[in-house]
N, C-alpha and C positions, 0 to 999 in steps of 0.2 A: 304520500303514505298516510293511510288512516288505520290506526290499530283496530283490531277486532274488538267487538264489544265485550267487556268482561261480564261474567255471570253475575246476576244480581243488579246490573246497571241497565235493566231493560227499558228504562224511561229515556235513555239517551242513545242516539244512533248517529255517529259513535260518541262516546263520552268526551273524547278529545281527539285532536288530529295533529299531524305534523306535515306542514307544507314543505316538501323537499325541493331544493334547486336541481336543475339538470345536472350540475356538478357542484359538490360541496367544495368551493374553491377558496374559502377564507376561514380562519380559525374562530368563527363567531357562531353562537346559537342565540336566537331570539325567542322569548317566551312571553305569552300573554295569559297569565293564570286566572284573571278576573274578568275576561271579556265574554264568558259564556252567557248565552241569551236564550237557552231553551228551558222553559219552566213547565215541568210535568203537571198534568191535571191533579194528581194526587198531592203534590206539594202545594199547589194553589188552594186545594180544598182544606188542607191542614193549617193554612195560614189565616190570620185575622186581617191580613193586608191584601190589597188588590195588586195586580201584576205590575202596574207602574210604580207603586210604592216599593215593591221588592226590587225593581230594576234600578232604583237609585243607589243601591250598593254596588252595582255593576260598573266595570270600567268599559262603558259602552263604546263600541266602534274602535277600540284600541288595536285590535287585530288588523283592521282595515288601514289604520294609520301607518302601521309598520309592514304592510304587505310587500312593499318594494324590496325588502331585504332578500326575498327569495330570488329575485332577478339579479341581485348583487352576489349571490353564491352562498347564502346562509340558510339553514333550516329555520322555520318559524313554527313553534309549538303553540297551540291555542286550546283552551278549555271550551267545551260546549255546555257543560253543567254550570249553573250560576254560582257566584260567590255566596249568595244568601243561603244556598243549599249545602255547600261544602267549600271550605277555604283551604286550598293547598299551600297557601303562604303562611301556614302555621305548623307547629309540631304535629305529628300524626295523632296524638291523643290529648290535645289541649281542650278540655271539655268542662262545662259548667254543670255541676251535679244538680243544680236547681232546675235544669231543663228536662231531666230524664226520670222516668219511672223505672226503678231498679238500681242496682249497685254498679257503679262504673268499675272498670278493671283497676287493680291496685296500682298499675303503672301510669294511669292517667294523670296528667298535670292539671290539677284543678285550682291552682293558686297563682297562675301567671297574671300579669297586668292585663293581658288581652282577654283572658277569661273573665276577670273582674269587670272589664268594660263591655262584656257581652259579645265579644268578637273572637270567639275561639274557633276551633276546627269546624264544628257545626255551630254557626252563629246563633245567638239568642235574639239579636236585634239587627235591624238594617242600619245603614250609615247615619241616618238622622235620629237614631235612638228609639224607634218604634219597635215594640215586641213583635216577633215574627209569628209565633205559634199560638193557637187557641188553647192547647193543653200540652201537658208533658209528653215527650216522645219516649217510646221504649228504648232502653239502653241498646238493645239489639239493632235498632235502626241506625244509631250512631256507628256501631261497629261495622254494620253492613256497608255504609257509605265509605268508611275508611278503607275497608278491605277491597271493595270493588271499584272504587274511584280514586281515592287518594294514593294508595300504594301503587297501582298500575301507572298513574300519572307520573309519580316520582321515579319509578323504574325506567320509564321511557325517557324522561328528562335527563336522568343520570346517565343513561346509555348514550344519549346524544353528546353530552359533555365529554364522556370518556372516549367516544369515537373520535371526536374533534381533537382531543388532546393526543391521542395515539397517532392521528394522521399528521398533525401540524406541530406537535411538540409542546403545545400550549392551547388553552381554550379561553374564550371570552364570552361569558353569558350576560346578555342584556335582558333584564327582567322589566317588562313594559307595563306601566300602570297609568291611570288618570286619577285626578284628585278634584273634589268639589272646590270651587273657588271660595266657598265659605269656610273651608278648613284652614285657610291661611290668615284669618283674622280680618278685622274691619279696617285696620289702619292701612291706607294705600301703600305706605312705605314697606309694609310686610308682605305685600302681594308678590307672587312669583309666577312666571309662566312655566318654569321647569324646576323641579327639585331633584338633584342627583344624589343618590344614597350609596355610599361605599363603606358603611359601618365605620365612619370616622377614620377612613384611611386603611382599614384592615382587610378589605375584601377584594381589592383589585389594584392593578398597576396604576400609579398616579397619572401616567401619561394618558390613560383611557379617560379618566375624569376630566383632566385638563383639556383634552381634545374636544370632548362634547361641550364643556363650558365655553371655551374660547370661540368655537364655531357658532354656537347658538347665540352668544352675545353679539357676534359680528352681524348676525341677521336681525338684531334689535330686540331679542328676547331677554327678559330678566331671569337670571339663573341663580339659585342658591344651593348650598350643599347641606345635606343631612338634617335640616330643620324645616318642617317638622317630621320628615320621613328619612330615616337613616338607612332603610332597607329592612325587609322582613326576614322570615325564616329562610326563604330561598336564597337571598343574598348572603346571609350569614352562613348558611349550611354549605353552599356550593362555592363560596369565595375562599379559596385556599391559595393565595399567591405564591407561597413557598413551594407548592407542588405544581406551579404553572397553570393553575385553574383560577380564573378571575371572574368576579361577578359584580355587576353594577345595576342598581335599580334606577329607573327613570320614571318620574311622576310628571304628568302633563296637566296643566290647568284646563278643566273641561270647558270653561267659558271660551277658550280659543277656537273650538271647533263644533260645539253643539249647544242646543238649548238644554240647560240643566233641569228645566221643568218637564219638557216633553220628551227629551232625549233625541230630538230630531237634529240631523246635521245642519249646520249653518254654512254660509258661504266661506267661512274661514277654514273648512275642512281641507279643501283641495290645496290651498296655499300651505297649510301646516304639513300635510302629507308630502308635498314636494320639497319643503324645507328639510323635513326629517330625512328623506332619501338623499338629499344633497349633503347634509351633515354627516350621516352615517358613512357614505362613500368616502368623504374626506377623513373621517376618523379612522376608518379601516386602513387607508393609505398611510396615515400618520402613525398609527400603532405598529404597522408592519415595519416602517422605517425605524421606529424607536426600539423594537424588539429583535430586529434581525440579528444583532450581535449577541443576544442573550443565549445561554446554553439551553438546549431542549431538555425537557423533563421526561423521564421514563414513567409512564402511567400504567399502573397495574389494572388489569381487567377486573370489573366487578359484575 
């Protein structure tokens, strides 16, 4: 299923897509909100950076790493617009007033740590700290991106989660990301292959995190929890274990599968993708066994 293109999102065709399995057979939804790789000419013209520099904010190829989940019976939602253009893993109006010509809406969050760091809903910088834009953007442009891209994206994701919960009595959202190896520090002991973020135990069933960690470790990967990534807006917003809706963020070290300079895939990609498919299949079976005795939750339609 590919949603129809929202009005005002004419640069993307479509802005995002959902790869649906032949049968939605398991209570899981997978999401890759930062893997979008379509850069409109108008965006490139407004930026002081070239396309490769902009792409270093992108979770390149993560949608391909997790493609096997569709065959396992889960939908995979993926953005086509890039993170440098609009970040759906933020609040809807987390905006930096220094970026815009005109007055932001009164309800905009202009004081968050993410805004201060230049990484709001409409980012000011790319991941390595370079400024994106040549000049200030009209406020109307930020509102347009939020109304025509951000809100339809979250409506669709929320719909998938609620459909899953109504069908199975619970839902498990896996929010899939990649991280620069440099973000983990220079000390070799601080390096990690995977960071699992569950908002310090508040966003999902412990068995879900335990399952991923133990199975990844069994394959030889170094796994840490919540540091430096505990989960962003999506994990925090959609992780409601008390309502039977669980969310877990997975960050993968990019050096495992691609060149961080050119973004080209390396020989490690196939091995990593195969390992992820193996781990996910085992986690699905393990979570089903852990939760089979839990009461189902009645999920109100939204």
